[in-house]
N, C-alpha and C positions, 0 to 999 in steps of 0.2 A: 839846230846844229847837226852837222854830219857825224855819224858814228858808224863803226864797223859792225856788220851783222855776220854771224857765223851760221851756215846752213849745212846740215848733214841729213842723209837718208838712213833710216833704221828699219830693219825687219820688224814687222808689226806683230811682235810676240812679247809676252810678259818679261819685264826686267831689262829690256834693251836700253831704255833711257836711264834707268837706275845705274847701269854701268857707266854711262857718260857722266852722270852727276857725281858718282864716286871718284872717277878719274879727275874731274875738274876740282872737286872739293878737296881731294888729297893734295892738290897743288895750290890751294888757297884762292881759287878762282870763283868769283861770285856771279851767278846768272842774274841779270837785272831786268830782263824782259824776255818773254818766250811765247812762241806760237807753234802749235803742232797741227798739221793737216794730215789726215790719214786716208789710206785706201785699204783694201782688204789685205794687201801684202806688205806695203811699205808706208812708213810715215816720214814726212818731211818736217824736220825740226829747224825752226829759225829762232835764233836768240842773240841777245846782246849781252856780253859779259864785261866785267870790269877790266879785263886785260886781254884784248882780242888777239894780240900776237902770241901770247903764252897759250891761250885757248887753242889756237890753230896748231901750235907745236905739240901740245899734249895730245890732242885728238889724232893727229897724223901719226904720232909715235905709237898709238894703239890701233893703227890700221884703218882709220876712218878717212874717207874722201871728204875733204872740207872745201866749201865754197865761201869766199868772203865777198860781201857786197856793201857798198855805201848806202846807208839809209838815213832818214831824217828823224831826229828826236825833237819833238816840239810840244810845248805846253798847250793845253786845251782849256778854255774857260770852263769852270766846273758849275754849269747850270744847264737846264734843258735847252737843247739846240746849240750848245757850245761848240760842238764838233764842226758846225758850219763855218766857224772862224778859220778853220784849216781847209775844209773842202771847197768852199765857194771860190776863194782866190785861185786855187789850183784849177778848177773847172774853167774860170774866166780866161786863164792863160793856156788852156788846152793841154794841161798836164794830167796824165792818167795815173790814178792811184791803183796800184796792183794789189796791195794789201795793207792792213794796219793792225796793230795789236798793242796792248797796254804795257807800259813800263811799270815795274814794281817799285814805285816810289813817287815822289813829287818833286817839282822843279824848285828853283831858288825862290820863287814867289809863292810857293805853296800850292800851285795848280797841278792837276794830273798831267802826265806826259804820255804821249803815244809815239810809237815807232811807225813810220810811214815809208813804204817802198813805192817809188814812183818811176815813171819812164824817163824823166829828165831831172835828175837829182840837183844839179847845180842851179838850174833855172828855178826849180821849186824852192830851194833855199832862199834865193833872192826875193821871189814873190812873197813868201811867208814873212820874211823879215820886214819888207816894206809894208805889207798889210797889217802886221802886228803893230808897228809904230803908228801907222795911220789910225787904226781902230782904237788902240789902247794908250797911245801917247807915251809909250816907253819901249825900251829894247826888249826883244824876245829873250826869254830865258829857257834853259833846258838843263841837262844833266849838270 
């Protein structure tokens, strides 16, 4: 399923993400998946929240530059090599995975969920839906 990811850049100093967490928490916004990539000066924070529109509004009201991106939330079979159920069909269809990170919870069927950023989101969604039904004989589930 397609979900909205929020991305912000933060100075790489103590307490910067705490500020973000406090702003969102005060507004009742829950972060459900998160990835942080750092350099010596700046950290790029990507996350999926339970209310993307409100998240963007809150962060912008506090002066943050916010980028919203469509990403895919998909269940992954919970066994060794299970990630191949997502990666192989994407490779076969020449879809590049830019990044992935875990969702903090499980899908409707109890399987773990990952957030995947790709170069062709709509095509990747179709490929994963078809592959999931073919492999597992049931519809794909996510959030």
